[in-house]
C-alpha positions as CSV (number, residue, x, y, z in Angstrom):
1,X,22.5,-49.5,-33.8
2,X,22.4,-50.9,-30.3
3,X,24.2,-47.8,-29.0
4,X,21.6,-45.6,-30.8
5,X,18.6,-47.6,-29.3
6,X,20.2,-47.5,-25.8
7,X,20.8,-43.7,-26.0
8,X,17.2,-43.2,-27.3
9,X,15.8,-45.1,-24.3
10,X,17.9,-43.1,-21.8
11,X,16.7,-39.9,-23.4
12,X,13.1,-41.0,-23.0
13,X,13.7,-41.9,-19.3
14,X,15.3,-38.4,-18.7
15,X,12.3,-36.7,-20.4
16,X,9.8,-38.6,-18.2
17,X,11.7,-37.8,-15.0
18,X,11.9,-34.1,-15.9
19,X,8.2,-34.0,-16.8
20,X,7.4,-35.5,-13.4
21,X,9.4,-32.8,-11.6
22,X,7.4,-29.9,-13.0
23,X,4.3,-28.1,-11.7
24,X,5.3,-27.7,-8.0
25,X,3.8,-24.7,-6.3
26,X,6.5,-24.9,-3.6
27,X,9.3,-24.6,-6.0
28,X,7.6,-22.1,-8.3
29,X,7.7,-24.5,-11.2
30,X,5.5,-24.3,-14.3
31,X,1.9,-25.0,-13.3
32,X,1.2,-26.7,-16.6
33,X,0.1,-23.7,-18.5
34,X,0.7,-19.9,-18.7
35,X,3.5,-18.0,-17.0
36,X,4.9,-19.2,-13.7
37,X,6.7,-16.6,-11.5
38,X,8.1,-16.2,-8.0
39,X,7.1,-12.8,-6.5
40,X,8.7,-11.5,-3.4
41,X,6.8,-9.6,-0.7
42,X,8.3,-7.3,1.9
43,X,5.6,-6.5,4.5
44,X,5.3,-4.9,7.9
45,X,4.2,-8.1,9.7
46,X,5.5,-7.6,13.3
47,X,5.8,-4.5,15.3
48,X,3.5,-1.5,16.1
49,X,2.3,-1.1,12.5
50,X,1.5,-4.8,12.0
51,X,-2.1,-4.2,11.0
52,X,-0.8,-2.7,7.8
53,X,1.2,-5.8,7.0
54,X,-1.6,-8.2,8.0
55,X,-4.0,-6.5,5.6
56,X,-1.5,-6.4,2.8
57,X,-0.3,-10.0,3.0
58,X,-3.9,-11.3,3.5
59,X,-5.0,-9.6,0.4
60,X,-2.0,-10.8,-1.6
61,X,-2.7,-14.4,-0.6
62,X,-6.3,-14.1,-1.6
63,X,-5.4,-12.6,-5.0
64,X,-2.7,-15.3,-5.4
65,X,-5.3,-18.0,-4.9
66,X,-7.7,-16.5,-7.3
67,X,-5.1,-15.8,-10.0
68,X,-3.6,-19.3,-9.8
69,X,-7.1,-20.8,-10.0
70,X,-7.7,-19.0,-13.3
71,X,-4.7,-20.8,-14.8
72,X,-3.2,-18.2,-17.1
73,X,-0.5,-17.2,-14.5
74,X,0.9,-19.2,-11.7
75,X,2.4,-17.1,-8.8
76,X,4.4,-18.2,-5.8
77,X,4.6,-15.6,-3.1
78,X,7.8,-15.4,-1.0
79,X,6.9,-13.2,2.0
80,X,9.5,-11.5,4.2
81,X,8.9,-9.4,7.3
82,X,10.4,-5.9,7.5
83,X,9.1,-5.1,11.0
84,X,8.7,-1.6,9.7
85,X,12.4,-0.9,9.7
86,X,14.6,0.1,6.7
87,X,17.5,-2.2,7.8
88,X,15.3,-5.3,8.0
89,X,13.5,-4.3,4.7
90,X,16.9,-4.0,3.0
91,X,18.0,-7.4,4.3
92,X,14.7,-8.9,3.0
93,X,15.2,-7.3,-0.4
94,X,18.7,-8.6,-0.7
95,X,17.5,-12.2,0.2
96,X,14.6,-12.0,-2.3
97,X,16.7,-10.6,-5.1
98,X,19.8,-12.8,-4.7
99,X,18.9,-16.0,-2.8
100,X,15.3,-16.4,-3.9
101,X,15.8,-14.9,-7.4
102,X,12.3,-13.4,-7.5
103,X,10.9,-11.9,-10.8
104,X,9.5,-8.9,-8.9
105,X,8.8,-7.5,-5.4
106,X,5.7,-6.1,-3.9
107,X,6.3,-3.8,-1.0
108,X,7.8,-2.7,1.3
109,X,5.0,-1.1,3.4
110,X,6.5,2.2,4.4
111,X,8.0,5.0,2.3
112,X,11.0,5.1,4.7
113,X,11.7,1.5,3.8
114,X,11.1,2.0,0.0
115,X,13.7,4.8,0.0
116,X,16.3,2.2,1.0
117,X,14.9,-0.9,-0.9
118,X,13.8,0.9,-4.1
119,X,17.3,1.8,-5.3
120,X,18.6,-1.7,-4.7
121,X,15.8,-3.3,-6.7
122,X,16.3,-0.8,-9.5
123,X,20.1,-1.3,-9.6
124,X,19.5,-5.1,-9.9
125,X,16.8,-4.7,-12.6
126,X,14.0,-6.1,-10.4
127,X,10.6,-4.5,-10.8
128,X,9.2,-3.4,-7.5
129,X,5.6,-2.2,-6.8
130,X,4.7,-0.3,-3.7
131,X,1.1,-0.8,-2.7
132,X,1.2,1.5,0.4
133,X,4.1,3.9,-0.2
134,X,2.7,7.4,-0.6
135,X,5.6,9.8,0.0
136,X,6.6,12.2,-2.8
137,X,9.3,11.0,-5.1
138,X,9.0,7.2,-4.7
139,X,8.5,6.3,-8.4
140,X,11.3,8.7,-9.4
141,X,13.7,6.4,-7.5
142,X,14.2,4.4,-10.8
143,X,12.8,2.9,-13.9
144,X,11.9,-0.3,-12.1
145,X,10.0,1.3,-9.3
146,X,6.1,1.6,-9.4
147,X,3.3,2.2,-7.0
148,X,-0.5,1.8,-7.1
149,X,-1.1,3.8,-3.9
150,X,-2.3,7.4,-4.3
151,X,0.5,9.8,-3.1
152,X,-0.2,12.2,-0.2
153,X,0.4,15.0,-2.7
154,X,-2.9,14.0,-4.4
155,X,-5.0,12.7,-1.4
156,X,-4.4,15.4,1.2
157,X,-5.3,18.4,-1.0
158,X,-8.6,16.6,-1.9
159,X,-9.5,16.1,1.8
160,X,-8.4,19.6,2.9
161,X,-10.3,21.2,0.0
162,X,-13.5,19.3,0.9
163,X,-13.2,20.2,4.6
164,X,-12.7,23.9,3.8
165,X,-15.8,23.8,1.5
166,X,-18.0,22.1,4.1
167,X,-16.8,23.8,7.3
168,X,-15.8,27.3,6.2
169,X,-12.3,26.7,7.6
170,X,-10.0,29.8,8.0
171,X,-7.4,28.7,10.5
172,X,-5.6,25.3,10.8
173,X,-3.0,23.7,13.1
174,X,-0.7,21.0,11.8
175,X,0.8,18.0,13.6
176,X,3.2,15.5,12.1
177,X,5.8,12.8,12.9
178,X,9.1,14.3,12.1
179,X,11.1,11.1,12.1
180,X,9.5,9.3,9.2
181,X,9.7,9.9,5.5
182,X,6.0,9.1,5.1
183,X,4.7,11.4,7.8
184,X,7.0,14.2,6.7
185,X,5.8,13.9,3.2
186,X,2.2,14.2,4.5
187,X,3.2,17.3,6.4
188,X,4.7,18.9,3.2
189,X,1.4,18.2,1.4
190,X,-0.7,19.6,4.2
191,X,1.3,22.8,4.4
192,X,1.2,23.2,0.7
193,X,-2.6,22.6,0.6
194,X,-3.2,25.1,3.4
195,X,-1.1,27.7,1.7
196,X,-2.8,27.1,-1.7
197,X,-6.2,27.6,-0.1
198,X,-5.1,30.8,1.8
199,X,-5.5,29.3,5.2
200,X,-3.7,30.6,8.3
201,X,-1.4,28.0,9.9
202,X,-1.6,29.0,13.6
203,X,1.0,26.4,14.7
204,X,3.0,23.4,13.6
205,X,3.6,20.7,16.2
206,X,5.9,17.6,15.8
207,X,6.2,14.2,17.5
208,X,8.1,10.9,17.1
209,X,7.0,7.3,16.4
210,X,6.0,5.5,19.5
211,X,5.2,8.6,21.5
212,X,2.4,8.2,23.9
213,X,1.7,11.6,25.4
214,X,0.7,14.5,23.1
215,X,-0.9,16.8,25.7
216,X,1.8,19.5,25.4
217,X,1.3,19.9,21.7
218,X,-2.5,19.6,21.9
219,X,-2.8,22.2,24.7
220,X,-0.9,24.7,22.6
221,X,-3.2,24.0,19.7
222,X,-6.3,24.3,21.9
223,X,-5.2,27.8,23.1
224,X,-4.8,29.0,19.4
225,X,-8.4,27.8,18.5
226,X,-8.0,26.5,15.0
227,X,-11.0,25.5,12.9
228,X,-9.3,22.3,11.8
229,X,-6.3,20.1,12.7
230,X,-4.3,18.5,9.9
231,X,-2.4,15.5,11.2
232,X,0.2,13.3,9.4
233,X,0.7,10.1,11.4
234,X,0.6,6.3,11.3
235,X,-2.6,4.9,12.8
236,X,-1.1,4.1,16.2
237,X,-0.1,7.7,17.0
238,X,-2.9,9.3,15.0
239,X,-5.6,7.5,17.0
240,X,-4.1,8.3,20.3
241,X,-3.7,12.0,19.3
242,X,-7.4,12.2,18.4
243,X,-8.4,10.5,21.7
244,X,-6.2,12.9,23.8
245,X,-7.5,15.9,21.8
246,X,-11.1,15.0,22.7
247,X,-10.1,14.4,26.3
248,X,-8.8,17.9,26.8
249,X,-11.8,19.5,25.1
250,X,-10.7,20.0,21.5
251,X,-13.8,19.4,19.3
252,X,-12.7,20.6,15.9
253,X,-12.4,18.0,13.1
254,X,-9.2,16.3,12.0
255,X,-8.0,15.8,8.5
256,X,-5.7,12.8,8.5
257,X,-3.0,11.6,6.1
258,X,-2.9,8.2,4.5
259,X,-1.8,6.5,7.7
260,X,-5.3,7.1,9.1
261,X,-7.0,4.9,6.5
262,X,-7.2,1.9,8.7
263,X,-10.0,0.4,10.8
264,X,-7.4,0.3,13.6
265,X,-8.0,4.1,14.0
266,X,-11.6,3.4,15.1
267,X,-10.6,0.5,17.3
268,X,-8.0,2.5,19.2
269,X,-9.7,6.0,19.3
270,X,-13.3,4.8,19.7
271,X,-15.8,7.7,19.5
272,X,-12.9,10.2,19.3
273,X,-12.4,9.0,15.7
274,X,-15.8,10.4,14.7
275,X,-15.4,13.4,12.4
276,X,-12.0,12.3,10.9
277,X,-11.7,13.3,7.3
278,X,-9.5,11.3,4.9
279,X,-9.0,10.9,1.1
280,X,-8.6,7.4,-0.3
281,X,-9.3,5.4,-3.5
282,X,-11.0,2.7,-1.5
283,X,-14.4,2.5,0.1
284,X,-16.1,-0.8,1.1
285,X,-19.5,0.7,0.5
286,X,-18.9,1.1,-3.2
287,X,-21.7,-0.7,-5.0
288,X,-19.5,-1.9,-7.9
289,X,-19.9,-5.7,-8.5
290,X,-16.1,-6.1,-8.5
291,X,-15.7,-4.3,-5.2
292,X,-18.5,-6.2,-3.5
293,X,-17.1,-9.6,-4.8
294,X,-13.7,-8.7,-3.2
295,X,-15.3,-7.6,0.1
296,X,-17.3,-10.8,0.3
297,X,-14.4,-13.0,-0.6
298,X,-12.1,-11.2,1.9
299,X,-14.7,-11.4,4.7
300,X,-15.2,-15.1,4.1
301,X,-11.5,-15.7,4.2
302,X,-10.5,-13.5,7.1
303,X,-13.7,-12.6,9.0
304,X,-13.4,-8.8,8.5
305,X,-13.7,-6.2,5.8
306,X,-10.7,-5.3,3.7
307,X,-9.2,-1.8,4.3
308,X,-7.4,0.5,1.8
309,X,-4.1,-1.3,2.3
310,X,-5.7,-4.7,1.5
311,X,-7.4,-3.3,-1.6
312,X,-4.2,-1.7,-2.9
313,X,-2.3,-5.0,-2.4
314,X,-5.0,-7.0,-4.0
315,X,-5.0,-4.8,-7.1
316,X,-1.2,-4.8,-7.1
317,X,-0.9,-8.5,-7.5
318,X,-3.5,-8.5,-10.2
319,X,-1.6,-5.8,-12.0
320,X,1.6,-7.9,-11.8
321,X,-0.3,-10.9,-13.1
322,X,-1.6,-8.9,-16.1
323,X,1.9,-7.7,-16.8
324,X,3.2,-11.3,-16.6
325,X,0.7,-12.3,-19.3
326,X,1.9,-9.5,-21.5
327,X,5.6,-10.3,-20.9
328,X,4.9,-13.9,-21.8
329,X,7.6,-15.2,-19.4
330,X,9.0,-14.6,-15.9
331,X,11.7,-12.2,-17.1
332,X,12.5,-9.1,-15.0
333,X,13.1,-6.7,-17.9
334,X,10.1,-7.8,-19.9
335,X,7.9,-7.6,-16.8
336,X,9.2,-4.1,-16.1
337,X,8.3,-3.0,-19.6
338,X,4.8,-4.6,-19.4
339,X,4.1,-2.9,-16.0
340,X,5.1,0.5,-17.5
341,X,2.4,-0.1,-20.2
342,X,-0.4,-0.5,-17.6
343,X,-3.3,1.6,-18.7
344,X,-7.0,1.6,-17.7
345,X,-6.6,-1.5,-15.5
346,X,-10.0,-2.1,-13.9
347,X,-9.4,-3.0,-10.2
348,X,-11.3,-2.8,-7.0
349,X,-9.8,0.7,-6.5
350,X,-11.2,1.8,-9.8
351,X,-9.4,2.5,-13.1
352,X,-5.7,2.4,-12.7
353,X,-2.9,3.6,-15.1
354,X,0.8,4.3,-14.6
355,X,2.3,7.6,-15.8
356,X,5.7,7.9,-17.4
357,X,7.4,7.8,-13.9
358,X,5.6,4.6,-12.8
359,X,3.2,6.6,-10.5
360,X,-0.5,5.7,-10.2
361,X,-3.1,7.8,-12.1
362,X,-6.3,7.6,-10.2
363,X,-8.9,9.9,-8.5
364,X,-9.4,9.7,-4.7
365,X,-12.7,10.0,-2.8
366,X,-13.1,11.8,0.5
367,X,-14.4,9.8,3.5
368,X,-15.3,10.7,7.1
369,X,-15.8,8.6,10.2
370,X,-19.3,8.8,11.7
371,X,-20.8,6.4,14.3
372,X,-17.7,4.3,14.2
373,X,-17.6,3.7,10.4
374,X,-16.1,5.2,7.3
375,X,-18.6,6.8,4.9
376,X,-18.5,9.2,2.0
377,X,-18.0,12.8,3.1
378,X,-20.9,14.7,1.4
């Protein structure tokens, strides 16, 4: 009897100690109710494209705070910097999957990185959600790969079509970065869109990431007098290209790929950014209550308006949170299945569903820059 009583007391002590160890945000423990999960993030935080990563991680942290405050799901974010390179993105993924044992990954930022990271996540059965990867074929990498960013193959035709309707375009020139999966995918969509619309492509010019002088390419374009320039680039190169184009007297509009959807384009190019045409699911001027609440919260937190990359990341974490509720636990396979069932999710981007490949189903809007600000192209 004494042995039984002694054992019972020890059991009670153990239970009290264990109860006292729960609920730590730092360790990712149970917050006291709902599902608790550790979510990895691979983001472009340092390097020439750091503005993308800053917007993404800022929005994720804002969404995390809001989701955790609601109490149904408790999320711990484990953020790793890829510096925009596939090798560093791969190292970050391996750390998150193996050492950190995350339930899912958001990111990486670039399609070039996702082509390396996606297969590893898929092979390990870790759901991965790209919030900025727009190259063709990303969701097809595997059953565990998703994205909530509109692919170039949907966005670019919409913007080119709108420009043709508004401007009576007959001839176009194309410029693209030929050393990046994302910018090459943008080129493929631009070429296809031009051909589908019966436009004459007078020249195709290429460049590399980090290039600073584009005068040779732009001079050849100027001599051929196109009605429109289609350019697939990240914001750094894209903004400089537009500035140098205006400096040598090219005054025709640009249609940009997804990389141009950043306020950094305006900051770098200044007045040369006016007239840029892009397609995006995100517009801060949308009068929806959900959109304006997000814009206000983001501005209060970070002192500036959220861009497209912030909006996609913000919705991305909320989509993961909803899937965790459906899964009922922080289980990779169950979360993957719940993500695949995402349908008519109402986010700041609009109504989001995933198709059978895990690709986003959503309609873009076409914007233009006028007087230093993005607005609807009407």
